[in-house]
KETINU-62112 format. One record per residue (C-alpha): x, y, z; chain; residue number from 0. Coordinates in pm, 1 decimal. Each point is the difference from the previous one (the first is absolute). Layout:
REM residues N
         u         v         w  ch    i
         X         Y         Z   A  NUM
...
REM end
This chain:
REM residues 391
         u         v         w  ch    i
   13584.7   15501.7    7571.8   A    0
     -19.0    -202.1     332.4   A    1
    -357.0     -82.1     -74.6   A    2
      89.1    -133.4    -338.3   A    3
     281.8    -209.5     158.9   A    4
    -246.4    -136.2     254.2   A    5
    -240.7    -110.5    -268.5   A    6
     281.5    -176.3    -195.8   A    7
     114.0    -164.7     308.0   A    8
    -349.0    -119.7      85.5   A    9
     -59.2    -134.4    -367.4   A   10
     332.8    -188.1      19.2   A   11
     -85.5    -136.7     352.8   A   12
    -332.2    -113.2    -123.5   A   13
     153.5    -170.9    -295.8   A   14
     265.5    -179.5     207.4   A   15
    -251.8    -106.1     252.2   A   16
    -243.9    -147.8    -282.5   A   17
     293.0    -203.8    -129.4   A   18
      83.8    -121.8     343.5   A   19
    -234.3    -296.5       0.8   A   20
     -39.0    -321.0    -200.6   A   21
      39.4      63.8    -374.6   A   22
    -345.9     -93.1    -138.5   A   23
     -24.6     -47.9    -376.4   A   24
    -270.1     163.5    -195.8   A   25
      17.9    -258.9    -281.8   A   26
    -295.3    -200.2    -101.3   A   27
     -21.3    -320.4     191.7   A   28
      46.6    -224.5    -319.5   A   29
     332.5     184.6     -59.8   A   30
     111.2     -54.1     355.0   A   31
     -73.6    -377.7     -24.6   A   32
     215.0     -17.0    -314.1   A   33
     276.3     198.8     185.6   A   34
     -38.3    -227.4     291.5   A   35
      36.5    -318.7    -224.0   A   36
     310.9     147.6    -188.3   A   37
     184.8     114.4     310.1   A   38
     -99.0    -303.6     209.9   A   39
    -152.8     226.5     265.7   A   40
    -329.5      15.8     200.4   A   41
    -251.7     270.3     -31.3   A   42
    -105.8     163.4     329.1   A   43
    -348.5     128.0     -28.1   A   44
    -138.4     228.5     242.5   A   45
    -371.7     -23.5     -64.6   A   46
    -178.8     281.4     147.5   A   47
    -312.0     214.7       3.8   A   48
      -6.1     385.6      18.2   A   49
    -223.4      -3.8     313.9   A   50
     193.3    -262.6     177.3   A   51
     167.7     126.1     318.9   A   52
     246.9    -279.0      82.1   A   53
     116.7      35.7    -367.4   A   54
      82.9     368.9      52.8   A   55
     191.9    -101.1     329.3   A   56
     208.5    -240.7    -185.7   A   57
      85.0     253.1    -249.5   A   58
      83.8     263.5     258.0   A   59
     161.4    -211.2     267.4   A   60
     147.4    -316.6    -147.8   A   61
      90.5      41.0    -371.1   A   62
     231.7     289.9      60.4   A   63
     208.7    -180.0     253.2   A   64
     370.6     -14.3    -112.2   A   65
      21.4    -382.0      63.0   A   66
    -334.5     -65.3    -172.4   A   67
      58.9     237.5    -292.8   A   68
     352.9    -152.9     -68.7   A   69
     -91.6    -349.9      23.4   A   70
    -323.8      24.5    -207.5   A   71
     163.0     216.8    -270.8   A   72
     294.7    -256.4     -19.3   A   73
    -216.1    -318.0      14.2   A   74
    -325.3      62.8    -183.0   A   75
    -183.5     168.3    -284.7   A   76
    -226.6     213.7     204.2   A   77
    -338.6     152.9     -91.9   A   78
    -308.6     122.3     198.1   A   79
    -338.2       3.1    -179.8   A   80
    -329.2     144.3     116.7   A   81
    -228.3    -294.1     -37.3   A   82
    -301.5     212.1     -85.2   A   83
     159.8     189.1    -280.5   A   84
     148.3     -69.6    -350.3   A   85
     114.6    -360.0     -19.6   A   86
     -39.8     -55.3     376.0   A   87
    -349.3    -167.2     -10.0   A   88
     114.0    -268.0    -243.7   A   89
     317.8     -63.9     204.1   A   90
    -226.3     -13.0     319.1   A   91
    -223.4    -262.8    -169.7   A   92
     288.5    -214.6    -129.0   A   93
     167.1     -26.7     336.7   A   94
    -315.9       5.4     212.7   A   95
      97.1     306.1     182.3   A   96
    -293.1     110.0     228.5   A   97
     174.5     190.8     287.5   A   98
     263.7     282.5      17.5   A   99
     283.5      20.6      17.3   A  100
      72.3    -326.8    -163.7   A  101
     383.3     -57.3     -46.8   A  102
      65.4    -238.3    -274.0   A  103
     331.0    -143.5    -133.8   A  104
     -66.4    -125.3    -358.3   A  105
     255.2    -180.1    -230.5   A  106
      42.0      40.2    -370.7   A  107
    -268.3    -270.4     -71.5   A  108
    -255.6     189.3     201.8   A  109
      10.2    -236.0     302.5   A  110
     -43.6     129.6     337.6   A  111
     319.8     -98.7     201.1   A  112
     -92.0     189.5     323.1   A  113
    -301.5     188.2     123.3   A  114
     -73.7     202.8     305.1   A  115
    -290.8     213.9     112.9   A  116
     -27.9     307.2     206.8   A  117
     231.9     248.7     155.2   A  118
     336.2    -110.1     164.2   A  119
     282.8     177.3     139.6   A  120
     346.4      31.8    -148.4   A  121
     153.5    -306.2     163.2   A  122
    -292.3    -232.2    -103.1   A  123
     -19.2     155.3    -354.2   A  124
     371.0     -44.0     -73.0   A  125
      -9.4    -365.7     145.6   A  126
    -283.4     -68.5    -246.0   A  127
     206.8     143.4    -285.5   A  128
     302.1    -204.2      96.7   A  129
    -223.8    -319.1       6.1   A  130
    -139.9      69.5    -346.5   A  131
     346.8     112.0    -125.3   A  132
     161.5    -347.6      49.4   A  133
     172.3     -34.1    -326.6   A  134
    -179.1    -336.7     -62.5   A  135
    -316.7     180.9     -42.2   A  136
     116.3     193.4    -308.2   A  137
     170.1    -298.6    -183.2   A  138
    -313.7    -203.3     -74.7   A  139
    -359.1     -51.2      93.7   A  140
     -53.5    -157.2     340.5   A  141
    -152.6    -306.0    -145.2   A  142
     296.8     -56.7    -227.6   A  143
     243.7      52.3     264.0   A  144
    -190.6    -231.8     241.0   A  145
     -25.1    -280.3    -293.3   A  146
     377.0      26.7     -13.5   A  147
      28.0     -85.5     370.5   A  148
      75.8     337.2     150.6   A  149
      10.0     -46.1     377.4   A  150
      76.9     354.7     135.3   A  151
    -206.4      31.5     313.9   A  152
     -91.9     370.0     -64.0   A  153
    -103.7     -88.0    -360.4   A  154
    -217.0    -286.7     122.4   A  155
    -159.8     211.4     261.0   A  156
     -83.4     279.9    -267.2   A  157
    -166.0    -274.6    -206.2   A  158
    -201.2    -114.4     308.3   A  159
    -118.2     348.0      89.0   A  160
     -82.3     116.9    -358.9   A  161
    -190.9    -311.3    -107.3   A  162
    -168.3    -149.2     298.4   A  163
    -330.4     140.6    -106.6   A  164
      40.9      10.4    -377.4   A  165
     187.0    -318.3     -75.5   A  166
     -43.1    -230.2     313.0   A  167
     185.2    -306.9    -153.4   A  168
     314.5     197.3    -106.4   A  169
       2.8     169.7     342.5   A  170
     -38.9    -344.3     165.1   A  171
     289.5    -145.8    -201.8   A  172
     224.7     300.0     105.9   A  173
     -96.6     -40.0     357.2   A  174
      92.1    -378.9      -6.5   A  175
     331.9      92.1    -168.0   A  176
      54.7     279.8     266.6   A  177
     -24.1    -262.8     284.9   A  178
     235.9    -230.6    -179.9   A  179
     279.0     254.3      -3.2   A  180
     -79.1     156.3     340.9   A  181
     287.0     -62.1     224.5   A  182
    -107.8     146.2     339.9   A  183
    -225.9    -183.2     259.3   A  184
    -192.2     317.4     108.0   A  185
    -304.4     103.2    -174.6   A  186
    -101.2     355.3     -66.3   A  187
    -374.1      86.7      22.2   A  188
      -1.6      29.7    -390.0   A  189
     143.6    -345.1     -37.6   A  190
    -252.2    -137.7     237.9   A  191
    -282.2     166.4    -213.5   A  192
     149.6    -150.8    -324.9   A  193
     -27.9    -358.3     164.4   A  194
    -357.6      50.9     115.4   A  195
    -113.9     164.5    -313.7   A  196
     154.9    -277.9    -239.1   A  197
     -62.5    -325.5     187.5   A  198
    -323.4    -153.3    -121.3   A  199
      86.0    -382.8      42.3   A  200
     223.1    -234.6     196.8   A  201
     157.3     -72.8    -337.2   A  202
     124.5     356.0     -52.5   A  203
     367.9      42.8      44.7   A  204
     -76.5     288.4     251.8   A  205
    -194.9    -226.2     211.5   A  206
     337.5    -147.4     119.2   A  207
     102.9     360.4      83.9   A  208
    -345.6      45.0     179.2   A  209
      79.4    -315.2     216.7   A  210
     371.3      44.4      38.9   A  211
     -35.5     360.5     117.9   A  212
    -292.6     -37.4     239.0   A  213
     196.4     151.5     285.9   A  214
      99.9     283.2    -199.9   A  215
    -346.8      60.5    -142.2   A  216
    -173.4     -23.7     342.2   A  217
     206.1     290.9     116.5   A  218
    -207.3     220.6    -221.7   A  219
    -310.6    -219.0     -48.7   A  220
    -197.0    -140.0     307.7   A  221
      43.0    -376.2      38.3   A  222
    -381.8     -52.1     -30.3   A  223
      -3.2     184.5    -331.5   A  224
     297.3    -201.6    -119.5   A  225
    -181.5    -329.2      83.5   A  226
    -330.3     118.7    -160.1   A  227
     199.4      93.5    -315.2   A  228
     145.4    -348.1     -13.0   A  229
    -336.5    -157.4      53.6   A  230
    -153.9     198.6    -280.1   A  231
     278.2    -100.8    -239.1   A  232
     -47.9    -367.8      61.8   A  233
    -390.4      37.3      10.2   A  234
      20.2     146.7    -346.3   A  235
     201.0    -300.4    -114.6   A  236
    -268.1    -235.9     134.2   A  237
    -270.7     199.1    -176.8   A  238
     171.7       0.0    -337.2   A  239
      57.0    -385.4      29.4   A  240
    -382.7     -44.8      91.7   A  241
    -121.5     149.6    -326.7   A  242
     -86.3    -227.5    -284.4   A  243
     153.4     191.0    -311.1   A  244
    -236.6    -162.5    -234.9   A  245
    -335.5     120.8     158.6   A  246
      96.5     245.2     259.6   A  247
    -143.0    -228.5     277.6   A  248
     147.7     -14.2     336.5   A  249
      83.1    -319.7     205.2   A  250
    -128.1      84.5     330.5   A  251
     121.7    -327.6     152.7   A  252
     372.4      58.6    -106.3   A  253
     -20.6     370.3     106.0   A  254
    -120.5     -71.9     351.1   A  255
     240.0    -280.7      52.0   A  256
     297.8     228.5     -80.8   A  257
    -124.5     332.4     101.0   A  258
    -137.0     -82.5     349.5   A  259
     339.1     -86.9     149.9   A  260
     131.4     333.2    -120.9   A  261
    -255.7     256.4      98.6   A  262
    -279.0    -196.6     191.8   A  263
    -345.0     -84.6    -112.0   A  264
    -186.0     330.9      25.0   A  265
     267.0     191.3    -200.5   A  266
      34.1    -282.9    -240.8   A  267
    -387.1      26.9     -80.7   A  268
      28.9     376.5     -33.1   A  269
     265.1     -32.7    -251.2   A  270
    -164.6    -273.6    -193.8   A  271
    -316.7     199.1     -29.6   A  272
     184.4     321.6    -101.0   A  273
     160.8    -193.0    -273.4   A  274
    -316.0    -151.1    -125.3   A  275
    -174.9     347.7      -2.4   A  276
     290.1     130.0    -206.9   A  277
      28.0    -288.0    -231.1   A  278
    -343.5    -162.8     -56.0   A  279
    -169.5     290.1    -177.9   A  280
     287.4      -9.6    -268.2   A  281
     -50.5    -376.9     -52.3   A  282
    -392.4      36.9      -7.4   A  283
     -43.3    -204.8     315.0   A  284
    -280.8     190.0     154.4   A  285
    -135.4    -274.4     208.2   A  286
     354.5     -28.4     173.8   A  287
      10.8     380.2       4.2   A  288
    -339.5      22.9     185.5   A  289
      84.7    -238.4     270.9   A  290
     346.7     166.0      55.3   A  291
    -114.4     351.8       0.6   A  292
    -283.0     -63.1     235.3   A  293
     251.7    -137.0     244.2   A  294
     289.4     250.8     -78.5   A  295
    -225.5     321.4      32.4   A  296
    -189.0    -130.2     315.7   A  297
     141.7     311.0     190.4   A  298
     -91.3     242.1    -269.4   A  299
     108.5     315.7     216.1   A  300
     358.0     -95.5     -18.4   A  301
      16.3      35.7    -398.5   A  302
      -6.5     322.2    -179.0   A  303
    -285.0     113.5    -215.4   A  304
     158.9     -60.2    -334.5   A  305
      71.6    -367.3      75.9   A  306
    -367.5     -37.1     127.0   A  307
    -120.5     151.7    -321.1   A  308
     187.0    -239.0    -219.3   A  309
    -130.8    -302.9     199.8   A  310
    -351.4     121.9      -8.7   A  311
      22.7      84.6    -353.2   A  312
     115.1    -372.2     -92.3   A  313
    -281.0    -124.7     194.9   A  314
    -253.4     227.5    -176.2   A  315
     116.4    -139.0    -329.4   A  316
      67.2    -357.1      67.2   A  317
    -173.4    -146.9     321.1   A  318
    -369.7     -89.2      21.1   A  319
     -22.3    -141.3     363.6   A  320
    -235.6     258.7     189.8   A  321
     168.8     -40.9     322.5   A  322
     349.3      67.9    -153.4   A  323
    -137.2     298.8    -189.5   A  324
    -131.0     148.5     323.2   A  325
     342.3     -27.8     144.9   A  326
     133.3     174.4    -299.1   A  327
    -265.3     275.6      59.9   A  328
     144.1      56.7     339.3   A  329
     351.9      39.7    -135.4   A  330
    -138.7     252.4    -242.1   A  331
    -206.2     188.8     254.9   A  332
     313.1      33.4     210.0   A  333
     181.2     150.1    -301.2   A  334
    -292.1     246.9     -67.2   A  335
       5.3     103.1     370.3   A  336
     363.1      92.0     -21.3   A  337
     -75.3     212.2    -305.8   A  338
    -245.6     -15.4    -290.3   A  339
     127.9      -0.9    -357.4   A  340
    -137.5    -101.0    -333.2   A  341
     168.3    -347.1      16.7   A  342
    -101.2    -117.5     346.0   A  343
    -363.0     129.1     -26.7   A  344
     -40.1    -183.8    -331.4   A  345
     130.5    -327.4     128.8   A  346
    -239.7      30.7     305.3   A  347
    -279.8      70.7    -240.9   A  348
      82.5    -323.9    -207.5   A  349
      22.9    -211.3     330.2   A  350
    -347.8     126.9     101.1   A  351
    -123.1     -80.7    -348.5   A  352
     124.6    -367.4      25.8   A  353
    -154.5     -50.6     347.9   A  354
    -336.0     124.5    -135.0   A  355
     -30.6     352.2     188.1   A  356
     -90.8     192.7    -307.6   A  357
     -75.4     335.0     193.6   A  358
     347.5      11.1     162.4   A  359
     169.4    -100.2    -312.0   A  360
    -163.9     289.4    -186.8   A  361
      78.9     243.9     277.2   A  362
     377.5     -83.8      -5.9   A  363
      13.1     -10.6    -371.2   A  364
    -140.5     350.0     -11.1   A  365
     243.8     101.9     259.1   A  366
     281.1    -142.6    -202.5   A  367
    -127.5     185.6    -321.9   A  368
     -37.1     331.2     195.6   A  369
     354.5     -24.3     148.8   A  370
     132.3     -87.5    -349.2   A  371
    -150.7     316.7    -158.1   A  372
     110.1     215.1     289.1   A  373
     369.9    -120.8     -36.2   A  374
       4.7      -2.8    -376.8   A  375
      26.8    -382.0     -16.5   A  376
    -161.2    -251.4    -235.7   A  377
    -347.3     -86.5     134.8   A  378
     -99.1    -227.9    -270.5   A  379
      13.6    -324.7     220.6   A  380
    -227.5     150.0     257.0   A  381
    -233.5     156.6    -258.3   A  382
     -38.2    -335.5    -176.1   A  383
     -70.9    -170.1     343.6   A  384
    -280.5     254.4      80.5   A  385
    -154.3     -53.8    -345.7   A  386
       3.4    -381.8      75.1   A  387
    -158.6      42.5     347.7   A  388
    -259.5     237.8    -117.9   A  389
    -149.5    -244.5    -253.2   A  390
REM end
């Protein structure tokens, strides 16, 4: 009899324990969305994977905490879904979930209101929930509320954090409004990061904050870094004004006249050549590109292999001057020395072909074809070049 009582007690205890956590719904996600819309609540989605250690720790150490459990059960419609089973992969694809745990707060329209990654303790997790649980978030979509002029600082910060990478202009507008309503002089590190991330021009509203708060910003950022940042903003404006929109040409005289007082002659020249190297291939100005690239890549060792490959490829396709092609060969050789691959060996083969060294061109074309075959990549370009060279 005692044994039966013990087993019954154990079963009841386990049942009670299993209930002492966030109440996760097992309904299909589409039904939860409809419920969220009808009840004007957010869905809390614990996106996990069965093999994820931090996910298990959240479930064991955080979700059962009374304060967490009570707040989440009262405030949200909760669900946790294995992203590798059932409807999980589709949800993961829709919301670009790539790491676990991903903790998402989603409104009835399917928009992410708040998102966090990784394990966190009870205090931080509860703070995350309270931030997402702001009643404003369940009323309407963030964009609709923002369009109506919502100025709640926490609401604006949530927009900034959630959209900085996916919808830059929306996040930037929220940051501008955030500083309009900010009523404290001191800046947090996060607020400094907002200013530095969104300021692109002296015409940006946040540039005024950048200048006005120089003393505060340089408590966290070295003065030299602050000055360099300011210089680059102004230099970018000069570059933009130097470009002729009709043909993509750059007015060197105007640029140097306005850029040299900002950064000095050497840095101005470097910035101008960097711009030409990026712009001229797009406008078909390969004569201008050739001249700028020869100057810009003069110290080839300071550039990574991919950038050198790109420049060497453009030369192999568009430049005929032998001396210039020999410089491009040097760039390509440096890339090959750092690591052979089908692309850089093919580019080097093309450059040797254009400079009349058929033997070396054949050797590198064969190398490109062999590496392609070994790595399962397309070898058709290298094969076609070999055929051409063997004629």
